[in-house]
N, C-alpha and C positions, 0 to 999 in steps of 0.2 A: 504494500500500500504506500502511496506517495506521502512524503512528509509535507504537511501544510503549515502555513503560518500559525494557525490556531493551535496546532499540536505542539509546536516547538516553543520553548521558553528561552528568554535571554539568559546568558551566563556571563557574569562579570568576574574577571580575574583581578584580585587585588594583591599587589606585591609591595609590602611596606619594608622600610628600613626600621630596625628596632629602636634606634635612638628616639628618645621621648618626643622631641620636637617634630620628627618626621613621622612617627607612628600615630600620634594623636589625630591628625586630620583624616588618615585612612580609617581609624576607628570610628570617627564621627560620621563618616559616610555610611557605615553600617547602621548606626543609630537613625540617621535620616531615612534610610530605606525601610527600617522597621516602623518608625513612627508614622510615616506617611503611607504605610501598608502597601509597599511595592512587593506583594507577596508572591506573585507569579514569576519568580526569578530565581536563578541559582547563583549563589555567590561563593567563590572559593578564595580563601586567603592563603597565600603561600609565603612563608617566612622562616626565620630561624626559631630556635626553641623559645626564646623570651616572648615575642609577640604572639606566637601560636598558643603558648600557655596562658597568656593574659586573655586572649579572646575566648579560649576554652573555659576559663574561669567565669567570665561574664555570661557565656552561653549557658553554662550549668546553672548560674544564678537566675536565668530566665530572661536576660536582657534582650535576646534576639528571637523571642518566641514568634513563630509564624514565618520566619525566614529560613529558606533552605540553605543553610550555611555549612560549608565544608572546609575543613582545615587540613593543610598539608605542611609538614616540616620538611623543607627542601634545602635549606642552607645550613652550613656549619656556623659556629660562632663568628662574629665579626672579628676579623684579624686585628691584632694590636700593632699599629704602625707607629714607630717612634719618630718618623720624620715630622718636624714641626710645620711643614708646609701643608696647608689645607688641601690644595689640589692634588698633591702627591698622595696624601692619605686617602682622599676621596677616590682617586684613580685606583690605588691598590685595593681598597675595599670593594669597589665596583667590579674590578677584574676578578677578584677571588670569588665573589658571589655569582658572577657570570659563569665561572667554571662549575660551581656547584649546581647552577641552574641548567647546564647543558643537557643532562639526561632527561630532565623534565621537558625541555624544549623539543628534544627529539621525539618524545612520547606524544606531546601535543600535536606536533606536525603529522605524525603517523595517524593520529585520531582526529584530524581536522574535519572529517566528514561525519564524525559520530553525532548521534542525536543531540547530545548535550555538550558539544564542543564550545569553547569560549566564544563569545560574540563581541567582547570588548575587554581592554586591559587598562587598568589604572595602576600606575607604579610610581615609586619614588623617582624624583627627577634625576637622581644619581644613577639610576638603572636605565640609562637611555638606550642600552643594548636591547631592551624589550621591543624597540621599534622593528628589529629584524624578525622577531617572532610574529608580531602583528602583521608584517608584510607577508610572511609565509602563510598565515592563516586568513589573510585578506579581511582583517577586522580593524577596528579603531584602537589607537593607542593614545592615552591621555597621561602625560607626565604631570605629577602633582608637586608643586613648588612649596616647600615649607619656609622659604625665605620671602622677603618682601619683593614687590615688583621692581624696586630700584636696583636690586642686585641683578635681576634678570636683564634689565635694561643695560646695565654696565657690561654684562657679558656680550650682548649683541653689539654694543658700541665700541668694543675693544679696539678694532682697527682705527676708529676715529680718535679714541683717547690717545693711542700711541702716536698717531700722526700729528696731533696737536701738542705732544709733549706733556700731556696731563697724566703723568705717572708718578707714583711715590719715589721713584728713582731719580726724579728731577728736583733737586733741593730748592731751586728757584720758584717752583710751581706749587710747593706743598700747601701753601695757604690760599692758593687761587681757587675761585669757585669753578665748578665743573660746568663749562659753557656748552652744555648739551641738554636738549629737552628731557625732562623727567629726572634729571640729576642736578639741576642748577641750585638746589637747596644745599648741596654738599660741597665739601672742599676736597681737593686732590688727596690730602693726607687721610681722608676717610675711606678711600677706595680700598677694596680687598686686594692687597698687594699680590696675592697668589695668581690673580687672573693675568697679571703681566709676567710673572715669573714662570708660569706654566701655560702659556697662551695656546700651545698645541692642544692641550686637554680641552680647553674651553672652545676652541675652534671646532673640534670634533663634536662637542656637545651641541653647538649651534647647528652643525650639519644634520645631526639626528633630530634636533628640535624641529627643523623645517618639515620633517616627515610626519609630525604628529597631527592628530585631528584637531586638538585644542590644548592650550596650556591652562592648567587649573591653578589659579592663584588664590592662596589663603589670605584674602583681604577683601575689603569692600570699596566700592566706588567712592562713597562718602569719606572714607578714611584717606583716600589718595588724592582728593581734590586739590589740596595745596601743592603737593609735590608734582602731580601730573605724570607720574611714571607709567600708569596704565595706558593713558592716551599716547604717550611717547612710544611705548612698546608696540602698541597696535599700529601706529603710523610707520614705525621703522620696519616692522615685519611686512607691511603692505608695500613699502618702497623697495625692499629687497626682493620680495616676491615678484614684483613687476620687472625688476632688473635681471633677476636670475631665473625667471620663468618657473616658479613653483607656486603651488596653492598655499597661501599664507594660513597658518593655523589660527583659529580663533583664540582670543584671550578671555577667559571666563573668570570673573571674580566671584568666588563661591563662599567667601568667608565673612567675618572671622569664624573659624571653626572652634567656637567656644560654646559652652553649655549655657545658652542665654535664651530668653524669650524672643520670639519674632521670626524664627526660622522654620516654624511648623505651622500648619493650618489652624491649629488650636491655640496658637500664641502662648505656649507654655514651654518650660524647659524640656529638652529632648528626652531626658530620662532622669531617674532619681539620683544616679551616681552616689549611692548611699555613703555618706561619711559618718562614721560612728563617732560622735562628739565625745562620748565617754572614753573612747580609745584614742582620742586625738588631744593630748595635753595642751598643745599650742593653742587650739581653738578654745579650750576651757580657760586658759590664761587670758586670751583676748576678751572673753565674755566678762571678765572682772575689771577691764580697763574702761576709762572714760571715752566718750565719743571723740573720734579724730585726735587721738592722743599718742598713737603708736607709729613708729617708723618700721616698715617692713623691708628686710634686706635679704636678697637672694640672687645668686649668680648663675642660676640654671641647674640643670640636672647633671651635667657632665663637666662643668668648668668651675674654676674658682680663682681668686686672686692668689698671688704668691704668699708664702708665710710672712715675709717681711711687711707686705702690705696689709695682711690680716692684723698684724700687730699695730700698725698705724691706724687702721680702721677702729680697732678696739679702743685705743687711747682717745681718738677723736669722739667716739660714741660716749665714752665715760665723761669726758669734759664738756660735752654738749648739754648734758643734763636731761635729755629726752628719753622717753621709753622706747623700747625697740623689741622686735621679734626678728631674730637672725637665723636663717637656715644655713648652717655651717657644716659643710662636708669636707673632711680632711683626708687626704690620701697618705698611705704608709710611705715612708716611715714616720711621718708626722702624726701627732695626736692633737685633739682640741686643746689640751692643756699646754702642749709645747708651742703652739702658735699664738696663744693669748697671753696677756700680761699675768704675772703671778697673782693668784687668787681672784682674777677678774670675774669668772663665772660665779664664785661664791659671793662676791660683793654685790653683783647684780641681782642674784636671787634673794639675798638677804634684804635688800632694799626694795625688791619688787620692781626694779628699774628695767629689767630685760629678761627675755626668754630665748635660750639658744636651743634650736631644734637640730639634732644631729642626724636625723633620718629623713624619710620622705615627708613632705608637707603638702596639704591640699591647697595649692596656691590660689586657685580661682575662688575658693571659699574664703581664704584669708583676705584677698584683695577686696572682696565685697563686704567684709566685716565692718560694722559701723565704727569700730575703734581705730581702723587704719587711716592714716592721713597722707603718708608719702611712701613711695616705692623706690628704694635704691636698687637699681637693676643693671645687669650687664647688657640689656637691650637685645637679647635674642628676639626673633620676630614674634614668637608665640607670647613671650612675656610682655613685649611691647603692646600687642593687641589686647592681652588680658588686662593690663594696667589701664589702658585707655577705656576699654569697655566697662571697667569697674568705676571709672571716673576718678582715678587717683593720679596726682601729678608725680613726676619722676625726678630723682637724682640719677644721672646717667654715668655709668662706669663701664664702658665697653672694653672687651678683652681682645677679640680677634674676629676673623672671617667677616661677615656682613654687619657685625655689631656696631662698629664706628659709624657706618652710614645710617644704620637704624637710629643710633643715638643722635646724630645730627638731624635726622627727620623729626625726632621728638623735641629737640631744643630749638631748631631754627625753622622747620617747615610748618609744624602745627603748634609750636610754642606751648608745650605742656610740661616742660621740665627744664632743669639747669644741669650743666656738667659738674662733675665732682672736682675737676681741675681745668684750668685754662692754660696750663703749661704746655710747652711743645714736647712732643715725644722724642725720645732717644731711640731711634729705630722704631720698633713696635712696642716699646716699653715706656710707660709713664709711671714715675714714682710719685705717689700721692702722699703728702704729709698729713699728720694728725691735725694740724691747724686748718688745712684745707678741708678735711673731713668735717671738722667742727663747724666751720663757716658755712659749708653747703647745707648741712643738716639744720642749723639754726635759721638759715635763710628761708627754707621751705616749711619748717615746723613752727617757727615762732615769729617771723617778721612779716611785713606787709606784702612782700612778693608772693607769699603763699596764696592769698585770695585771688590775685590776678590769674595765676596758673591753674588754680582749682576751677575758676570760672571757665577758663579756656577748655580744660579737659571735660568738664561737665557738658559744655555745649557740643563738643565733638562726640561724646558718648551719646547724647540725645540724637545727633544726626545719624549715627550708625544704627542705634537700636530702634529708632522710629522711621528711618528712611527705608530700610529693608530692600534696597535695590538687589542685594545678593539673593534674597529669597526667591524671586522669580528666576534669576539666572541659575541658581542651584537646582530648583525643582524642574526647570525646563531641561537641564542637563540630565537629571535622574530619569525623567520621562523618556529622553532620547536613548539612554543606555539600557533601559528596562523594557523597551518596546520589542516585540518579537521580530527577529531578523528575517530576511527573505528566505524562502524555501531553499534547502540544499539542492545542488544539482549533481 
């Protein structure tokens, strides 16, 4: 009997990277599929042990009830690459995972005419080799970008940046503004240096990007209005497509991928994401604090400042006199005690001045807590969006990769934060003193500047949460990939 459109279901293949900032947007796509009842679809998640175990835990809890969800552990552990260059690490990780994926690729190609063969692929943007599988299967490939659109724009504009001398290697241009659409809020020193140091890697990424059906951007049109990076990205892709004669991929803003009202038809949070307050001491501590009295400090899931800077931060915190919640993760051979001043933690606990969280912390719940006033952040893109959508102003302390450009976006494009230091970097390293820490903290926690920036971030939050431009884009995309594909031939 012939296979008809009515008989066949769409089959979405999700391929996440396990790093938290990369994995969360993929996880949220699952929740959107469930909440909006796209039930007549098969979804397969292929990953390594960590994300597969996490999805399995949530599935067992009942979070994906009604969704035909299948899990496959196909990758080994992410290789530990000591090279400090981001693009070298990214390339090594991507190549190792591509090798792990090869047997799966061969199997999927053999079975491409099977009844429930994949009909589309959504994968982490670092896995741009998935485009070759999509081409073999004659299906759509959608790379999902966990970084902001300005980073993607900088990758595409790489030849122009080099020709104009707008590179961190040019000391005379470090403080120059980036004179290109979508990047003009930034300075040359904010650029991700690795895109210049390893331009071949990003040139290959661009060649693969051109073959995608659409670029999925974890942002909102309202969030990008001041920077104009989305418009610049679309215009540049169209210009290149015309010159190079390829079909320009669409640029779809489907975020922020945050557990917030407004992205579902019932205007409620996607799911309960149950946080057991009784088992979360930092939230219990926040409950006891006065409204807008606490500084929240976190440098992300996988990064942190150096031990010498932790010491300066601790001294600045103590002398500032403000209350704080600090998510402090320390890698061996260091310990929390070894990187903090003697008896610091005991003094803060005894005076109820601060709480140090040494493990995982529910950041979205923390940022929305009424006692939080300011967010001292490394400005990873997810943290940047969470802080803005929670309506909390920033003290920016970027570390690497796209974070300096994100931090400049926060301080100069949308004006919802101040930098921890205005000193010039020595290479990629900025030494921040305890006096600078104290000054930045007191500026946003205690002085007049705090209200101006809080008003700015509250207005931006309202634009994002009430505009909902991404709602239609997201659900139009979900309808596209869950519709039944044409009959097999």
